[in-house]
C-alpha positions as CSV (number, residue, x, y, z in Angstrom):
1,M,-23.9,17.8,28.4
2,R,-25.7,18.6,25.3
3,K,-27.8,20.5,26.5
4,T,-25.1,22.8,28.3
5,Y,-23.8,24.1,25.4
6,A,-27.2,25.5,24.3
7,Y,-28.2,27.0,27.1
8,N,-24.6,28.7,27.5
9,S,-26.5,30.9,24.6
10,I,-28.7,32.1,26.8
11,I,-26.1,33.1,29.5
12,I,-24.2,34.2,26.3
13,G,-27.5,36.1,25.4
14,F,-27.8,37.8,29.0
15,L,-24.6,39.2,28.8
16,V,-25.5,40.8,25.1
17,G,-28.2,42.2,26.7
18,L,-26.2,43.8,29.3
19,L,-24.1,45.2,27.3
20,V,-26.5,46.8,24.7
21,G,-28.7,47.8,27.6
22,L,-25.3,49.8,29.4
23,S,-24.4,51.5,26.1
24,S,-28.0,52.5,24.6
25,N,-29.6,52.9,28.3
26,S,-33.0,51.3,27.2
27,V,-34.3,48.8,28.7
28,L,-36.2,47.6,25.9
29,L,-33.5,47.3,23.3
30,A,-31.2,45.3,26.2
31,V,-33.9,42.9,26.5
32,L,-34.7,42.7,23.0
33,A,-31.2,41.7,21.9
34,G,-30.4,39.6,24.8
35,L,-33.7,37.6,23.7
36,G,-32.2,37.2,20.2
37,V,-29.4,36.6,20.7
38,A,-30.1,33.7,23.1
39,I,-32.6,32.5,20.9
40,V,-30.4,32.4,17.5
41,G,-27.6,31.0,19.6
42,F,-29.7,28.2,21.1
43,I,-30.9,27.3,17.4
44,V,-27.6,27.6,16.2
45,I,-25.9,25.3,18.6
46,R,-28.6,22.9,18.3
47,V,-28.4,22.2,14.1
48,I,-24.7,22.2,14.8
49,E,-25.3,19.2,17.5
50,N,-27.6,17.6,15.5
51,A,-25.0,17.5,12.2
52,I,-22.6,16.2,14.9
53,D,-24.5,13.5,15.8
54,A,-25.3,12.7,12.3
55,G,-22.0,12.4,11.0
56,V,-21.0,10.5,14.3
57,N,-24.0,7.9,13.6
58,K,-22.8,7.6,10.0
59,A,-19.3,7.0,10.9
60,A,-20.1,4.3,13.4
61,D,-22.3,2.3,10.9
62,K,-19.6,2.1,8.7
63,V,-17.3,0.9,11.2
64,K,-20.3,-1.9,11.9
65,D,-20.2,-2.5,8.3
66,A,-16.2,-3.0,7.8
67,Y,-16.6,-5.1,11.2
68,S,-19.3,-7.3,10.2
69,K,-17.3,-7.6,6.4
70,H,-14.2,-8.6,8.1
71,R,-15.9,-11.1,10.4
72,Q,-17.7,-12.9,7.7
73,K,-14.1,-13.0,5.5
74,T,-12.4,-14.5,8.7
75,M,-14.9,-16.7,9.8
76,P,-17.3,-19.5,8.1
77,A,-20.7,-18.6,7.6
78,S,-22.0,-21.1,10.5
79,A,-20.0,-19.3,12.4
80,V,-20.9,-15.6,12.2
81,V,-22.7,-14.0,14.8
82,P,-25.3,-11.3,13.9
83,P,-25.0,-8.4,15.7
84,V,-27.4,-7.2,18.7
85,T,-28.6,-3.7,18.4
86,T,-30.2,-2.2,21.5
87,Q,-31.9,1.5,22.0
88,M,-29.5,3.6,24.8
89,P,-31.5,5.2,27.4
90,G,-32.4,8.6,26.8
91,S,-31.1,8.9,23.6
92,T,-32.9,9.4,19.9
93,Q,-33.7,6.6,17.7
94,A,-30.6,7.7,15.6
95,A,-28.5,6.8,18.8
96,Q,-28.4,3.1,19.2
97,R,-25.5,1.0,20.5
98,T,-24.8,-1.9,18.6
99,T,-22.8,-4.8,19.9
100,F,-20.9,-7.9,18.8
101,P,-20.9,-10.8,20.9
102,Q,-17.8,-13.0,21.5
103,Q,-17.9,-16.4,20.0
104,A,-18.9,-18.8,22.4
105,E,-16.5,-21.5,20.8
106,A,-14.2,-21.3,17.8
107,P,-14.9,-23.7,15.1
108,A,-11.8,-25.7,13.8
109,P,-10.7,-25.3,10.5
110,E,-11.9,-28.0,7.6
111,A,-8.5,-28.6,6.1
112,P,-5.1,-26.9,8.2
113,A,-2.5,-26.2,5.2
114,E,0.0,-25.9,8.2
115,P,0.4,-26.7,11.8
116,T,-2.0,-25.2,13.8
117,V,-2.1,-24.6,17.8
118,P,-5.0,-24.2,20.1
119,C,-5.6,-20.2,21.1
120,P,-5.0,-19.9,25.0
121,N,-8.0,-17.7,24.9
122,C,-10.5,-19.5,23.3
123,G,-9.6,-22.8,22.3
124,G,-9.9,-22.3,18.5
125,Q,-7.1,-23.8,16.0
126,V,-4.7,-21.2,14.8
127,R,-2.1,-21.2,12.5
128,A,1.1,-22.1,14.5
129,A,3.1,-18.6,12.8
130,A,-0.1,-16.6,13.7
131,R,0.4,-13.6,16.0
132,F,-3.3,-13.1,17.0
133,C,-5.9,-15.5,16.8
134,P,-8.5,-14.9,14.0
135,F,-11.7,-16.2,16.6
136,C,-11.2,-13.9,19.6
137,G,-8.3,-11.4,18.5
138,G,-6.1,-12.7,21.6
139,E,-2.6,-12.7,21.6
140,M,-0.8,-15.8,20.8
141,P,2.2,-17.2,22.2
142,Q,5.2,-17.3,20.4
143,T,7.3,-20.5,19.9
144,P,10.9,-20.3,18.4
145,A,10.3,-22.0,15.1
146,P,12.0,-25.4,15.0
147,E,15.7,-25.4,13.6
148,P,15.9,-27.7,10.1
149,E,17.4,-31.3,10.3
150,K,20.8,-31.1,9.1
151,P,21.4,-33.7,6.8
152,A,23.6,-36.6,8.2
153,E,26.9,-36.5,7.6
154,Q,28.6,-39.0,5.4
155,K,31.5,-40.9,7.0
156,T,34.4,-43.1,5.6
157,D,37.3,-44.9,7.0
158,C,40.5,-43.6,7.3
159,P,42.9,-45.2,4.7
160,Y,45.9,-45.8,7.3
161,C,44.1,-47.2,10.4
162,G,40.3,-47.7,9.7
163,A,38.7,-45.3,11.7
164,Q,35.4,-43.4,10.9
165,V,36.2,-40.0,9.6
166,R,33.9,-37.1,8.4
167,S,33.7,-37.1,4.5
168,T,34.8,-33.2,4.7
169,A,37.5,-34.2,7.3
170,K,41.1,-33.3,6.0
171,F,43.3,-34.9,8.5
172,C,42.3,-38.2,10.8
173,P,41.3,-37.7,14.3
174,S,42.8,-41.0,15.4
175,C,46.0,-41.0,13.6
176,G,46.4,-37.6,12.8
177,S,47.3,-38.5,8.7
178,A,46.4,-36.2,6.3
179,L,43.4,-37.5,4.1
180,K,43.2,-37.3,0.1
181,Q,40.7,-34.8,-0.7
C-alpha cells in the first residue's frame, strides 16, 4: 500500500505534463514538467512515509515498554515471560512484530491478605473482589458479597407469663402485656 501513494505522484506528474503541454504547445516543456513533478512528488511522499513509519515504531516501542513495566509490577519476577520479537515478512528492520506470550500457569500469591478465588480462564488465584484476572486479563464472575452476620438478639422472660421475649419488644407476644423498658 505504501508504494501506491508514491506511484500516484507519477500519475500526477503525467497530468501536470499534459496541462503544461496543452498550455505551452511545447512537448519538451511538457515532458520536463511531468518528470519533475513526478520525481519530486515521489521523493516527498517517500520521506513522509518514512517519517510516519518511524513515529509508529517509536509509539509501538513505548507501548511495549509500558506493557513490560505493567507486567513486572503485577507479576512476580519468576513469572514474567520475555516478549518475542520476530521480523515481519517483506518489511524493513525497523518494522518488527513484538508478541507477548500468554502465561501458561498463573503463580499462586505468596500470602493472600483477603479471600481468593480461582480464575475460570487460567486457574490463577485472584482476589475475590477483583473484576479482572491480573494474570490473563479475563473477566471474573461477580458474586454478591456475603451479608454481615447480625448479632444474636438477647431474649428475656416476660414478667407476667414467663414466655421468651426479645429484649427490644414493647409487648409480650404470648400474653400481650406491656413490658417495662
